[in-house]
mmCIF file as Biopython writes it, N, C-alpha, C and O atoms, coordinates in Angstrom:
data_model
#
loop_
_atom_site.group_PDB
_atom_site.id
_atom_site.type_symbol
_atom_site.label_atom_id
_atom_site.label_alt_id
_atom_site.label_comp_id
_atom_site.label_asym_id
_atom_site.label_entity_id
_atom_site.label_seq_id
_atom_site.pdbx_PDB_ins_code
_atom_site.Cartn_x
_atom_site.Cartn_y
_atom_site.Cartn_z
_atom_site.occupancy
_atom_site.B_iso_or_equiv
_atom_site.auth_seq_id
_atom_site.auth_asym_id
_atom_site.pdbx_PDB_model_num
ATOM 1   N N  . UNK A ? 1  ? -5.330  -129.319 18.442  1.0 0.0 1  A 1 
ATOM 2   C CA . UNK A ? 1  ? -5.181  -127.895 18.579  1.0 0.0 1  A 1 
ATOM 3   C C  . UNK A ? 1  ? -3.793  -127.586 19.143  1.0 0.0 1  A 1 
ATOM 4   O O  . UNK A ? 1  ? -3.304  -128.284 20.032  1.0 0.0 1  A 1 
ATOM 5   N N  . UNK A ? 2  ? -3.179  -126.556 18.625  1.0 0.0 2  A 1 
ATOM 6   C CA . UNK A ? 2  ? -1.842  -126.165 19.072  1.0 0.0 2  A 1 
ATOM 7   C C  . UNK A ? 2  ? -1.964  -125.386 20.378  1.0 0.0 2  A 1 
ATOM 8   O O  . UNK A ? 2  ? -2.639  -124.358 20.440  1.0 0.0 2  A 1 
ATOM 9   N N  . UNK A ? 3  ? -1.307  -125.884 21.414  1.0 0.0 3  A 1 
ATOM 10  C CA . UNK A ? 3  ? -1.357  -125.247 22.729  1.0 0.0 3  A 1 
ATOM 11  C C  . UNK A ? 3  ? -0.241  -124.217 22.901  1.0 0.0 3  A 1 
ATOM 12  O O  . UNK A ? 3  ? -0.466  -123.142 23.456  1.0 0.0 3  A 1 
ATOM 13  N N  . UNK A ? 4  ? 0.950   -124.542 22.432  1.0 0.0 4  A 1 
ATOM 14  C CA . UNK A ? 4  ? 2.112   -123.675 22.615  1.0 0.0 4  A 1 
ATOM 15  C C  . UNK A ? 4  ? 2.597   -123.211 21.242  1.0 0.0 4  A 1 
ATOM 16  O O  . UNK A ? 4  ? 3.334   -123.924 20.560  1.0 0.0 4  A 1 
ATOM 17  N N  . UNK A ? 5  ? 2.178   -122.018 20.848  1.0 0.0 5  A 1 
ATOM 18  C CA . UNK A ? 5  ? 2.492   -121.500 19.520  1.0 0.0 5  A 1 
ATOM 19  C C  . UNK A ? 5  ? 3.996   -121.320 19.338  1.0 0.0 5  A 1 
ATOM 20  O O  . UNK A ? 5  ? 4.529   -121.606 18.266  1.0 0.0 5  A 1 
ATOM 21  N N  . UNK A ? 6  ? 4.680   -120.850 20.369  1.0 0.0 6  A 1 
ATOM 22  C CA . UNK A ? 6  ? 6.129   -120.644 20.269  1.0 0.0 6  A 1 
ATOM 23  C C  . UNK A ? 6  ? 6.839   -121.963 19.987  1.0 0.0 6  A 1 
ATOM 24  O O  . UNK A ? 6  ? 7.723   -122.028 19.133  1.0 0.0 6  A 1 
ATOM 25  N N  . UNK A ? 7  ? 6.454   -123.003 20.700  1.0 0.0 7  A 1 
ATOM 26  C CA . UNK A ? 7  ? 7.066   -124.320 20.495  1.0 0.0 7  A 1 
ATOM 27  C C  . UNK A ? 7  ? 6.763   -124.839 19.086  1.0 0.0 7  A 1 
ATOM 28  O O  . UNK A ? 7  ? 7.624   -125.443 18.447  1.0 0.0 7  A 1 
ATOM 29  N N  . UNK A ? 8  ? 5.558   -124.608 18.613  1.0 0.0 8  A 1 
ATOM 30  C CA . UNK A ? 8  ? 5.188   -125.048 17.265  1.0 0.0 8  A 1 
ATOM 31  C C  . UNK A ? 8  ? 6.036   -124.330 16.222  1.0 0.0 8  A 1 
ATOM 32  O O  . UNK A ? 8  ? 6.528   -124.959 15.285  1.0 0.0 8  A 1 
ATOM 33  N N  . UNK A ? 9  ? 6.210   -123.024 16.377  1.0 0.0 9  A 1 
ATOM 34  C CA . UNK A ? 9  ? 7.024   -122.260 15.419  1.0 0.0 9  A 1 
ATOM 35  C C  . UNK A ? 9  ? 8.474   -122.738 15.429  1.0 0.0 9  A 1 
ATOM 36  O O  . UNK A ? 9  ? 9.107   -122.827 14.378  1.0 0.0 9  A 1 
ATOM 37  N N  . UNK A ? 10 ? 8.994   -123.041 16.603  1.0 0.0 10 A 1 
ATOM 38  C CA . UNK A ? 10 ? 10.358  -123.572 16.694  1.0 0.0 10 A 1 
ATOM 39  C C  . UNK A ? 10 ? 10.458  -124.904 15.960  1.0 0.0 10 A 1 
ATOM 40  O O  . UNK A ? 10 ? 11.425  -125.150 15.240  1.0 0.0 10 A 1 
ATOM 41  N N  . UNK A ? 11 ? 9.459   -125.761 16.145  1.0 0.0 11 A 1 
ATOM 42  C CA . UNK A ? 11 ? 9.432   -127.042 15.440  1.0 0.0 11 A 1 
ATOM 43  C C  . UNK A ? 11 ? 9.385   -126.829 13.927  1.0 0.0 11 A 1 
ATOM 44  O O  . UNK A ? 11 ? 10.137  -127.462 13.186  1.0 0.0 11 A 1 
ATOM 45  N N  . UNK A ? 12 ? 8.499   -125.936 13.466  1.0 0.0 12 A 1 
ATOM 46  C CA . UNK A ? 12 ? 8.390   -125.658 12.036  1.0 0.0 12 A 1 
ATOM 47  C C  . UNK A ? 12 ? 9.712   -125.159 11.468  1.0 0.0 12 A 1 
ATOM 48  O O  . UNK A ? 12 ? 10.165  -125.632 10.425  1.0 0.0 12 A 1 
ATOM 49  N N  . UNK A ? 13 ? 10.329  -124.205 12.155  1.0 0.0 13 A 1 
ATOM 50  C CA . UNK A ? 13 ? 11.593  -123.640 11.673  1.0 0.0 13 A 1 
ATOM 51  C C  . UNK A ? 13 ? 12.681  -124.706 11.604  1.0 0.0 13 A 1 
ATOM 52  O O  . UNK A ? 13 ? 13.453  -124.741 10.645  1.0 0.0 13 A 1 
ATOM 53  N N  . UNK A ? 14 ? 12.749  -125.566 12.602  1.0 0.0 14 A 1 
ATOM 54  C CA . UNK A ? 14 ? 13.746  -126.641 12.598  1.0 0.0 14 A 1 
ATOM 55  C C  . UNK A ? 14 ? 13.470  -127.625 11.465  1.0 0.0 14 A 1 
ATOM 56  O O  . UNK A ? 14 ? 14.396  -128.077 10.792  1.0 0.0 14 A 1 
ATOM 57  N N  . UNK A ? 15 ? 12.203  -127.955 11.256  1.0 0.0 15 A 1 
ATOM 58  C CA . UNK A ? 15 ? 11.847  -128.900 10.188  1.0 0.0 15 A 1 
ATOM 59  C C  . UNK A ? 15 ? 12.191  -128.322 8.824   1.0 0.0 15 A 1 
ATOM 60  O O  . UNK A ? 15 ? 12.756  -129.015 7.979   1.0 0.0 15 A 1 
ATOM 61  N N  . UNK A ? 16 ? 11.853  -127.054 8.607   1.0 0.0 16 A 1 
ATOM 62  C CA . UNK A ? 16 ? 12.146  -126.400 7.327   1.0 0.0 16 A 1 
ATOM 63  C C  . UNK A ? 16 ? 13.651  -126.350 7.093   1.0 0.0 16 A 1 
ATOM 64  O O  . UNK A ? 16 ? 14.111  -126.587 5.976   1.0 0.0 16 A 1 
ATOM 65  N N  . UNK A ? 17 ? 14.421  -126.044 8.133   1.0 0.0 17 A 1 
ATOM 66  C CA . UNK A ? 17 ? 15.877  -125.962 7.995   1.0 0.0 17 A 1 
ATOM 67  C C  . UNK A ? 17 ? 16.490  -127.320 7.679   1.0 0.0 17 A 1 
ATOM 68  O O  . UNK A ? 17 ? 17.511  -127.390 6.994   1.0 0.0 17 A 1 
ATOM 69  N N  . UNK A ? 18 ? 15.883  -128.399 8.166   1.0 0.0 18 A 1 
ATOM 70  C CA . UNK A ? 18 ? 16.466  -129.726 7.958   1.0 0.0 18 A 1 
ATOM 71  C C  . UNK A ? 18 ? 15.953  -130.429 6.700   1.0 0.0 18 A 1 
ATOM 72  O O  . UNK A ? 18 ? 16.499  -131.464 6.316   1.0 0.0 18 A 1 
ATOM 73  N N  . UNK A ? 19 ? 14.933  -129.901 6.061   1.0 0.0 19 A 1 
ATOM 74  C CA . UNK A ? 19 ? 14.365  -130.511 4.854   1.0 0.0 19 A 1 
ATOM 75  C C  . UNK A ? 19 ? 14.451  -129.512 3.703   1.0 0.0 19 A 1 
ATOM 76  O O  . UNK A ? 19 ? 13.632  -128.599 3.594   1.0 0.0 19 A 1 
ATOM 77  N N  . UNK A ? 20 ? 15.438  -129.697 2.861   1.0 0.0 20 A 1 
ATOM 78  C CA . UNK A ? 20 ? 15.618  -128.808 1.722   1.0 0.0 20 A 1 
ATOM 79  C C  . UNK A ? 20 ? 14.585  -129.130 0.645   1.0 0.0 20 A 1 
ATOM 80  O O  . UNK A ? 20 ? 14.178  -130.284 0.510   1.0 0.0 20 A 1 
ATOM 81  N N  . UNK A ? 21 ? 14.154  -128.126 -0.125  1.0 0.0 21 A 1 
ATOM 82  C CA . UNK A ? 21 ? 13.175  -128.360 -1.187  1.0 0.0 21 A 1 
ATOM 83  C C  . UNK A ? 21 ? 13.703  -129.360 -2.218  1.0 0.0 21 A 1 
ATOM 84  O O  . UNK A ? 21 ? 14.875  -129.323 -2.594  1.0 0.0 21 A 1 
ATOM 85  N N  . UNK A ? 22 ? 12.833  -130.238 -2.660  1.0 0.0 22 A 1 
ATOM 86  C CA . UNK A ? 22 ? 13.177  -131.232 -3.671  1.0 0.0 22 A 1 
ATOM 87  C C  . UNK A ? 22 ? 12.183  -131.084 -4.817  1.0 0.0 22 A 1 
ATOM 88  O O  . UNK A ? 22 ? 11.045  -131.545 -4.723  1.0 0.0 22 A 1 
ATOM 89  N N  . UNK A ? 23 ? 12.612  -130.446 -5.889  1.0 0.0 23 A 1 
ATOM 90  C CA . UNK A ? 23 ? 11.733  -130.149 -7.014  1.0 0.0 23 A 1 
ATOM 91  C C  . UNK A ? 23 ? 11.092  -131.408 -7.574  1.0 0.0 23 A 1 
ATOM 92  O O  . UNK A ? 23 ? 9.885   -131.433 -7.815  1.0 0.0 23 A 1 
ATOM 93  N N  . UNK A ? 24 ? 11.878  -132.445 -7.781  1.0 0.0 24 A 1 
ATOM 94  C CA . UNK A ? 24 ? 11.343  -133.677 -8.365  1.0 0.0 24 A 1 
ATOM 95  C C  . UNK A ? 24 ? 10.296  -134.317 -7.460  1.0 0.0 24 A 1 
ATOM 96  O O  . UNK A ? 24 ? 9.275   -134.802 -7.948  1.0 0.0 24 A 1 
ATOM 97  N N  . UNK A ? 25 ? 10.531  -134.326 -6.160  1.0 0.0 25 A 1 
ATOM 98  C CA . UNK A ? 25 ? 9.553   -134.879 -5.218  1.0 0.0 25 A 1 
ATOM 99  C C  . UNK A ? 25 ? 8.268   -134.058 -5.239  1.0 0.0 25 A 1 
ATOM 100 O O  . UNK A ? 25 ? 7.170   -134.612 -5.186  1.0 0.0 25 A 1 
ATOM 101 N N  . UNK A ? 26 ? 8.407   -132.736 -5.315  1.0 0.0 26 A 1 
ATOM 102 C CA . UNK A ? 26 ? 7.227   -131.877 -5.368  1.0 0.0 26 A 1 
ATOM 103 C C  . UNK A ? 26 ? 6.411   -132.139 -6.630  1.0 0.0 26 A 1 
ATOM 104 O O  . UNK A ? 26 ? 5.181   -132.158 -6.580  1.0 0.0 26 A 1 
ATOM 105 N N  . UNK A ? 27 ? 7.086   -132.342 -7.759  1.0 0.0 27 A 1 
ATOM 106 C CA . UNK A ? 27 ? 6.380   -132.658 -9.006  1.0 0.0 27 A 1 
ATOM 107 C C  . UNK A ? 27 ? 5.655   -133.989 -8.866  1.0 0.0 27 A 1 
ATOM 108 O O  . UNK A ? 27 ? 4.512   -134.115 -9.304  1.0 0.0 27 A 1 
ATOM 109 N N  . UNK A ? 28 ? 6.299   -134.983 -8.263  1.0 0.0 28 A 1 
ATOM 110 C CA . UNK A ? 28 ? 5.641   -136.285 -8.054  1.0 0.0 28 A 1 
ATOM 111 C C  . UNK A ? 28 ? 4.397   -136.134 -7.178  1.0 0.0 28 A 1 
ATOM 112 O O  . UNK A ? 28 ? 3.367   -136.750 -7.451  1.0 0.0 28 A 1 
ATOM 113 N N  . UNK A ? 29 ? 4.490   -135.324 -6.138  1.0 0.0 29 A 1 
ATOM 114 C CA . UNK A ? 29 ? 3.333   -135.100 -5.265  1.0 0.0 29 A 1 
ATOM 115 C C  . UNK A ? 29 ? 2.182   -134.437 -6.019  1.0 0.0 29 A 1 
ATOM 116 O O  . UNK A ? 29 ? 1.032   -134.857 -5.900  1.0 0.0 29 A 1 
ATOM 117 N N  . UNK A ? 30 ? 2.493   -133.408 -6.789  1.0 0.0 30 A 1 
ATOM 118 C CA . UNK A ? 30 ? 1.454   -132.717 -7.553  1.0 0.0 30 A 1 
ATOM 119 C C  . UNK A ? 30 ? 0.833   -133.662 -8.574  1.0 0.0 30 A 1 
ATOM 120 O O  . UNK A ? 30 ? -0.388  -133.693 -8.726  1.0 0.0 30 A 1 
ATOM 121 N N  . UNK A ? 31 ? 1.662   -134.433 -9.275  1.0 0.0 31 A 1 
ATOM 122 C CA . UNK A ? 31 ? 1.135   -135.396 -10.250 1.0 0.0 31 A 1 
ATOM 123 C C  . UNK A ? 31 ? 0.230   -136.419 -9.572  1.0 0.0 31 A 1 
ATOM 124 O O  . UNK A ? 31 ? -0.826  -136.765 -10.104 1.0 0.0 31 A 1 
ATOM 125 N N  . UNK A ? 32 ? 0.632   -136.898 -8.416  1.0 0.0 32 A 1 
ATOM 126 C CA . UNK A ? 32 ? -0.178  -137.868 -7.687  1.0 0.0 32 A 1 
ATOM 127 C C  . UNK A ? 32 ? -1.515  -137.291 -7.255  1.0 0.0 32 A 1 
ATOM 128 O O  . UNK A ? 32 ? -2.548  -137.950 -7.374  1.0 0.0 32 A 1 
ATOM 129 N N  . UNK A ? 33 ? -1.500  -136.054 -6.750  1.0 0.0 33 A 1 
ATOM 130 C CA . UNK A ? 33 ? -2.753  -135.416 -6.343  1.0 0.0 33 A 1 
ATOM 131 C C  . UNK A ? 33 ? -3.653  -135.166 -7.546  1.0 0.0 33 A 1 
ATOM 132 O O  . UNK A ? 33 ? -4.874  -135.303 -7.458  1.0 0.0 33 A 1 
ATOM 133 N N  . UNK A ? 34 ? -3.037  -134.796 -8.678  1.0 0.0 34 A 1 
ATOM 134 C CA . UNK A ? 34 ? -3.812  -134.567 -9.899  1.0 0.0 34 A 1 
ATOM 135 C C  . UNK A ? 34 ? -4.470  -135.862 -10.366 1.0 0.0 34 A 1 
ATOM 136 O O  . UNK A ? 34 ? -5.650  -135.870 -10.714 1.0 0.0 34 A 1 
ATOM 137 N N  . UNK A ? 35 ? -3.715  -136.950 -10.376 1.0 0.0 35 A 1 
ATOM 138 C CA . UNK A ? 35 ? -4.273  -138.237 -10.796 1.0 0.0 35 A 1 
ATOM 139 C C  . UNK A ? 35 ? -5.372  -138.696 -9.838  1.0 0.0 35 A 1 
ATOM 140 O O  . UNK A ? 35 ? -6.376  -139.257 -10.278 1.0 0.0 35 A 1 
ATOM 141 N N  . UNK A ? 36 ? -5.198  -138.469 -8.552  1.0 0.0 36 A 1 
ATOM 142 C CA . UNK A ? 36 ? -6.229  -138.822 -7.583  1.0 0.0 36 A 1 
ATOM 143 C C  . UNK A ? 36 ? -7.507  -138.026 -7.849  1.0 0.0 36 A 1 
ATOM 144 O O  . UNK A ? 36 ? -8.605  -138.583 -7.836  1.0 0.0 36 A 1 
ATOM 145 N N  . UNK A ? 37 ? -7.360  -136.736 -8.088  1.0 0.0 37 A 1 
ATOM 146 C CA . UNK A ? 37 ? -8.525  -135.895 -8.378  1.0 0.0 37 A 1 
ATOM 147 C C  . UNK A ? 37 ? -9.218  -136.357 -9.657  1.0 0.0 37 A 1 
ATOM 148 O O  . UNK A ? 37 ? -10.446 -136.403 -9.717  1.0 0.0 37 A 1 
ATOM 149 N N  . UNK A ? 38 ? -8.433  -136.700 -10.676 1.0 0.0 38 A 1 
ATOM 150 C CA . UNK A ? 38 ? -9.037  -137.191 -11.927 1.0 0.0 38 A 1 
ATOM 151 C C  . UNK A ? 38 ? -9.769  -138.497 -11.698 1.0 0.0 38 A 1 
ATOM 152 O O  . UNK A ? 38 ? -10.844 -138.703 -12.262 1.0 0.0 38 A 1 
ATOM 153 N N  . UNK A ? 39 ? -9.217  -139.386 -10.885 1.0 0.0 39 A 1 
ATOM 154 C CA . UNK A ? 39 ? -9.871  -140.668 -10.624 1.0 0.0 39 A 1 
ATOM 155 C C  . UNK A ? 39 ? -11.171 -140.479 -9.845  1.0 0.0 39 A 1 
ATOM 156 O O  . UNK A ? 39 ? -12.046 -141.345 -9.870  1.0 0.0 39 A 1 
ATOM 157 N N  . UNK A ? 40 ? -11.294 -139.349 -9.156  1.0 0.0 40 A 1 
ATOM 158 C CA . UNK A ? 40 ? -12.515 -139.051 -8.407  1.0 0.0 40 A 1 
ATOM 159 C C  . UNK A ? 40 ? -13.504 -138.239 -9.238  1.0 0.0 40 A 1 
ATOM 160 O O  . UNK A ? 40 ? -14.549 -137.828 -8.735  1.0 0.0 40 A 1 
ATOM 161 N N  . UNK A ? 41 ? -13.173 -138.004 -10.523 1.0 0.0 41 A 1 
ATOM 162 C CA . UNK A ? 41 ? -14.086 -137.291 -11.410 1.0 0.0 41 A 1 
ATOM 163 C C  . UNK A ? 41 ? -13.890 -135.795 -11.457 1.0 0.0 41 A 1 
ATOM 164 O O  . UNK A ? 41 ? -14.718 -135.085 -12.027 1.0 0.0 41 A 1 
ATOM 165 N N  . UNK A ? 42 ? -12.827 -135.304 -10.879 1.0 0.0 42 A 1 
ATOM 166 C CA . UNK A ? 42 ? -12.530 -133.872 -10.925 1.0 0.0 42 A 1 
ATOM 167 C C  . UNK A ? 42 ? -11.514 -133.619 -12.034 1.0 0.0 42 A 1 
ATOM 168 O O  . UNK A ? 42 ? -10.851 -134.548 -12.497 1.0 0.0 42 A 1 
ATOM 169 N N  . UNK A ? 43 ? -11.393 -132.375 -12.456 1.0 0.0 43 A 1 
ATOM 170 C CA . UNK A ? 43 ? -10.438 -131.986 -13.501 1.0 0.0 43 A 1 
ATOM 171 C C  . UNK A ? 43 ? -10.641 -132.778 -14.782 1.0 0.0 43 A 1 
ATOM 172 O O  . UNK A ? 43 ? -9.687  -133.316 -15.343 1.0 0.0 43 A 1 
ATOM 173 N N  . UNK A ? 44 ? -11.873 -132.850 -15.241 1.0 0.0 44 A 1 
ATOM 174 C CA . UNK A ? 44 ? -12.133 -133.522 -16.512 1.0 0.0 44 A 1 
ATOM 175 C C  . UNK A ? 44 ? -11.738 -132.595 -17.649 1.0 0.0 44 A 1 
ATOM 176 O O  . UNK A ? 44 ? -11.563 -131.393 -17.446 1.0 0.0 44 A 1 
ATOM 177 N N  . UNK A ? 45 ? -11.600 -133.148 -18.837 1.0 0.0 45 A 1 
ATOM 178 C CA . UNK A ? 45 ? -11.211 -132.355 -20.003 1.0 0.0 45 A 1 
ATOM 179 C C  . UNK A ? 45 ? -12.236 -131.260 -20.285 1.0 0.0 45 A 1 
ATOM 180 O O  . UNK A ? 45 ? -11.878 -130.189 -20.776 1.0 0.0 45 A 1 
ATOM 181 N N  . UNK A ? 46 ? -13.503 -131.518 -19.981 1.0 0.0 46 A 1 
ATOM 182 C CA . UNK A ? 46 ? -14.563 -130.548 -20.254 1.0 0.0 46 A 1 
ATOM 183 C C  . UNK A ? 46 ? -14.392 -129.268 -19.442 1.0 0.0 46 A 1 
ATOM 184 O O  . UNK A ? 46 ? -14.732 -128.190 -19.930 1.0 0.0 46 A 1 
ATOM 185 N N  . UNK A ? 47 ? -13.878 -129.357 -18.221 1.0 0.0 47 A 1 
ATOM 186 C CA . UNK A ? 47 ? -13.755 -128.160 -17.390 1.0 0.0 47 A 1 
ATOM 187 C C  . UNK A ? 47 ? -12.313 -127.686 -17.222 1.0 0.0 47 A 1 
ATOM 188 O O  . UNK A ? 47 ? -12.019 -126.915 -16.308 1.0 0.0 47 A 1 
ATOM 189 N N  . UNK A ? 48 ? -11.427 -128.134 -18.080 1.0 0.0 48 A 1 
ATOM 190 C CA . UNK A ? 48 ? -10.011 -127.797 -17.931 1.0 0.0 48 A 1 
ATOM 191 C C  . UNK A ? 48 ? -9.763  -126.291 -17.996 1.0 0.0 48 A 1 
ATOM 192 O O  . UNK A ? 48 ? -8.923  -125.771 -17.262 1.0 0.0 48 A 1 
ATOM 193 N N  . UNK A ? 49 ? -10.480 -125.595 -18.862 1.0 0.0 49 A 1 
ATOM 194 C CA . UNK A ? 49 ? -10.256 -124.155 -19.016 1.0 0.0 49 A 1 
ATOM 195 C C  . UNK A ? 49 ? -11.391 -123.319 -18.437 1.0 0.0 49 A 1 
ATOM 196 O O  . UNK A ? 49 ? -11.417 -122.101 -18.613 1.0 0.0 49 A 1 
ATOM 197 N N  . UNK A ? 50 ? -12.320 -123.956 -17.755 1.0 0.0 50 A 1 
ATOM 198 C CA . UNK A ? 50 ? -13.463 -123.247 -17.186 1.0 0.0 50 A 1 
ATOM 199 C C  . UNK A ? 50 ? -12.995 -122.227 -16.160 1.0 0.0 50 A 1 
ATOM 200 O O  . UNK A ? 50 ? -12.278 -122.562 -15.218 1.0 0.0 50 A 1 
ATOM 201 N N  . UNK A ? 51 ? -13.404 -120.992 -16.349 1.0 0.0 51 A 1 
ATOM 202 C CA . UNK A ? 51 ? -13.067 -119.931 -15.411 1.0 0.0 51 A 1 
ATOM 203 C C  . UNK A ? 51 ? -11.708 -119.295 -15.636 1.0 0.0 51 A 1 
ATOM 204 O O  . UNK A ? 51 ? -11.326 -118.387 -14.899 1.0 0.0 51 A 1 
ATOM 205 N N  . UNK A ? 52 ? -10.968 -119.754 -16.641 1.0 0.0 52 A 1 
ATOM 206 C CA . UNK A ? 52 ? -9.623  -119.229 -16.876 1.0 0.0 52 A 1 
ATOM 207 C C  . UNK A ? 52 ? -9.652  -117.742 -17.213 1.0 0.0 52 A 1 
ATOM 208 O O  . UNK A ? 52 ? -8.856  -116.968 -16.681 1.0 0.0 52 A 1 
ATOM 209 N N  . UNK A ? 53 ? -10.568 -117.338 -18.098 1.0 0.0 53 A 1 
ATOM 210 C CA . UNK A ? 53 ? -10.641 -115.926 -18.484 1.0 0.0 53 A 1 
ATOM 211 C C  . UNK A ? 53 ? -10.955 -115.048 -17.272 1.0 0.0 53 A 1 
ATOM 212 O O  . UNK A ? 53 ? -10.384 -113.969 -17.115 1.0 0.0 53 A 1 
ATOM 213 N N  . UNK A ? 54 ? -11.862 -115.514 -16.423 1.0 0.0 54 A 1 
ATOM 214 C CA . UNK A ? 54 ? -12.213 -114.770 -15.210 1.0 0.0 54 A 1 
ATOM 215 C C  . UNK A ? 54 ? -10.999 -114.640 -14.294 1.0 0.0 54 A 1 
ATOM 216 O O  . UNK A ? 54 ? -10.748 -113.570 -13.739 1.0 0.0 54 A 1 
ATOM 217 N N  . UNK A ? 55 ? -10.250 -115.724 -14.138 1.0 0.0 55 A 1 
ATOM 218 C CA . UNK A ? 55 ? -9.067  -115.693 -13.276 1.0 0.0 55 A 1 
ATOM 219 C C  . UNK A ? 55 ? -7.991  -114.772 -13.829 1.0 0.0 55 A 1 
ATOM 220 O O  . UNK A ? 55 ? -7.329  -114.069 -13.065 1.0 0.0 55 A 1 
ATOM 221 N N  . UNK A ? 56 ? -7.805  -114.765 -15.140 1.0 0.0 56 A 1 
ATOM 222 C CA . UNK A ? 56 ? -6.814  -113.879 -15.761 1.0 0.0 56 A 1 
ATOM 223 C C  . UNK A ? 56 ? -7.215  -112.426 -15.548 1.0 0.0 56 A 1 
ATOM 224 O O  . UNK A ? 56 ? -6.377  -111.588 -15.216 1.0 0.0 56 A 1 
ATOM 225 N N  . UNK A ? 57 ? -8.495  -112.130 -15.739 1.0 0.0 57 A 1 
ATOM 226 C CA . UNK A ? 57 ? -8.982  -110.760 -15.540 1.0 0.0 57 A 1 
ATOM 227 C C  . UNK A ? 57 ? -8.797  -110.335 -14.083 1.0 0.0 57 A 1 
ATOM 228 O O  . UNK A ? 57 ? -8.337  -109.226 -13.815 1.0 0.0 57 A 1 
ATOM 229 N N  . UNK A ? 58 ? -9.151  -111.205 -13.149 1.0 0.0 58 A 1 
ATOM 230 C CA . UNK A ? 58 ? -9.002  -110.897 -11.727 1.0 0.0 58 A 1 
ATOM 231 C C  . UNK A ? 58 ? -7.532  -110.671 -11.369 1.0 0.0 58 A 1 
ATOM 232 O O  . UNK A ? 58 ? -7.210  -109.739 -10.632 1.0 0.0 58 A 1 
ATOM 233 N N  . UNK A ? 59 ? -6.647  -111.512 -11.882 1.0 0.0 59 A 1 
ATOM 234 C CA . UNK A ? 59 ? -5.214  -111.360 -11.610 1.0 0.0 59 A 1 
ATOM 235 C C  . UNK A ? 59 ? -4.702  -110.036 -12.153 1.0 0.0 59 A 1 
ATOM 236 O O  . UNK A ? 59 ? -3.890  -109.370 -11.511 1.0 0.0 59 A 1 
ATOM 237 N N  . UNK A ? 60 ? -5.174  -109.654 -13.332 1.0 0.0 60 A 1 
ATOM 238 C CA . UNK A ? 60 ? -4.761  -108.387 -13.924 1.0 0.0 60 A 1 
ATOM 239 C C  . UNK A ? 60 ? -5.216  -107.213 -13.067 1.0 0.0 60 A 1 
ATOM 240 O O  . UNK A ? 60 ? -4.459  -106.269 -12.838 1.0 0.0 60 A 1 
ATOM 241 N N  . UNK A ? 61 ? -6.451  -107.276 -12.597 1.0 0.0 61 A 1 
ATOM 242 C CA . UNK A ? 61 ? -6.974  -106.205 -11.746 1.0 0.0 61 A 1 
ATOM 243 C C  . UNK A ? 61 ? -6.180  -106.127 -10.446 1.0 0.0 61 A 1 
ATOM 244 O O  . UNK A ? 61 ? -5.767  -105.044 -10.035 1.0 0.0 61 A 1 
ATOM 245 N N  . UNK A ? 62 ? -5.967  -107.267 -9.801  1.0 0.0 62 A 1 
ATOM 246 C CA . UNK A ? 62 ? -5.236  -107.279 -8.534  1.0 0.0 62 A 1 
ATOM 247 C C  . UNK A ? 62 ? -3.792  -106.829 -8.701  1.0 0.0 62 A 1 
ATOM 248 O O  . UNK A ? 62 ? -3.217  -106.225 -7.796  1.0 0.0 62 A 1 
ATOM 249 N N  . UNK A ? 63 ? -3.210  -107.121 -9.850  1.0 0.0 63 A 1 
ATOM 250 C CA . UNK A ? 63 ? -1.825  -106.733 -10.107 1.0 0.0 63 A 1 
ATOM 251 C C  . UNK A ? 63 ? -1.680  -105.212 -10.138 1.0 0.0 63 A 1 
ATOM 252 O O  . UNK A ? 63 ? -0.623  -104.679 -9.799  1.0 0.0 63 A 1 
ATOM 253 N N  . UNK A ? 64 ? -2.741  -104.515 -10.546 1.0 0.0 64 A 1 
ATOM 254 C CA . UNK A ? 64 ? -2.667  -103.066 -10.676 1.0 0.0 64 A 1 
ATOM 255 C C  . UNK A ? 64 ? -3.137  -102.316 -9.432  1.0 0.0 64 A 1 
ATOM 256 O O  . UNK A ? 64 ? -3.088  -101.086 -9.407  1.0 0.0 64 A 1 
ATOM 257 N N  . UNK A ? 65 ? -3.587  -103.022 -8.409  1.0 0.0 65 A 1 
ATOM 258 C CA . UNK A ? 65 ? -3.998  -102.375 -7.163  1.0 0.0 65 A 1 
ATOM 259 C C  . UNK A ? 65 ? -2.746  -102.086 -6.340  1.0 0.0 65 A 1 
ATOM 260 O O  . UNK A ? 65 ? -1.959  -102.989 -6.056  1.0 0.0 65 A 1 
ATOM 261 N N  . UNK A ? 66 ? -2.569  -100.833 -5.962  1.0 0.0 66 A 1 
ATOM 262 C CA . UNK A ? 66 ? -1.361  -100.456 -5.231  1.0 0.0 66 A 1 
ATOM 263 C C  . UNK A ? 66 ? -1.465  -100.777 -3.747  1.0 0.0 66 A 1 
ATOM 264 O O  . UNK A ? 66 ? -0.478  -101.193 -3.141  1.0 0.0 66 A 1 
ATOM 265 N N  . UNK A ? 67 ? -2.619  -100.597 -3.160  1.0 0.0 67 A 1 
ATOM 266 C CA . UNK A ? 67 ? -2.789  -100.896 -1.741  1.0 0.0 67 A 1 
ATOM 267 C C  . UNK A ? 67 ? -4.252  -101.205 -1.475  1.0 0.0 67 A 1 
ATOM 268 O O  . UNK A ? 67 ? -5.133  -100.812 -2.240  1.0 0.0 67 A 1 
ATOM 269 N N  . UNK A ? 68 ? -4.496  -101.903 -0.399  1.0 0.0 68 A 1 
ATOM 270 C CA . UNK A ? 68 ? -5.868  -102.225 -0.037  1.0 0.0 68 A 1 
ATOM 271 C C  . UNK A ? 68 ? -6.383  -101.201 0.957   1.0 0.0 68 A 1 
ATOM 272 O O  . UNK A ? 68 ? -5.604  -100.632 1.721   1.0 0.0 68 A 1 
ATOM 273 N N  . UNK A ? 69 ? -7.693  -100.960 0.955   1.0 0.0 69 A 1 
ATOM 274 C CA . UNK A ? 69 ? -8.248  -99.943  1.872   1.0 0.0 69 A 1 
ATOM 275 C C  . UNK A ? 69 ? -8.137  -100.360 3.317   1.0 0.0 69 A 1 
ATOM 276 O O  . UNK A ? 69 ? -8.556  -99.619  4.207   1.0 0.0 69 A 1 
#
């Protein structure tokens, strides 16, 4: 548990400033996580597009909402 939030934020900001984004490394990480999930039986070809239409519809609705109540 984080005891000193200010100190944690300072650490995060320093870490972010010293570690520039690396697109290729990020792609390797995503590919590795995807392969791990597939090896565990997730993301099979049968469910690759499952829920896509629902997600597209939801994104369209949310895109047109100007503000939340």
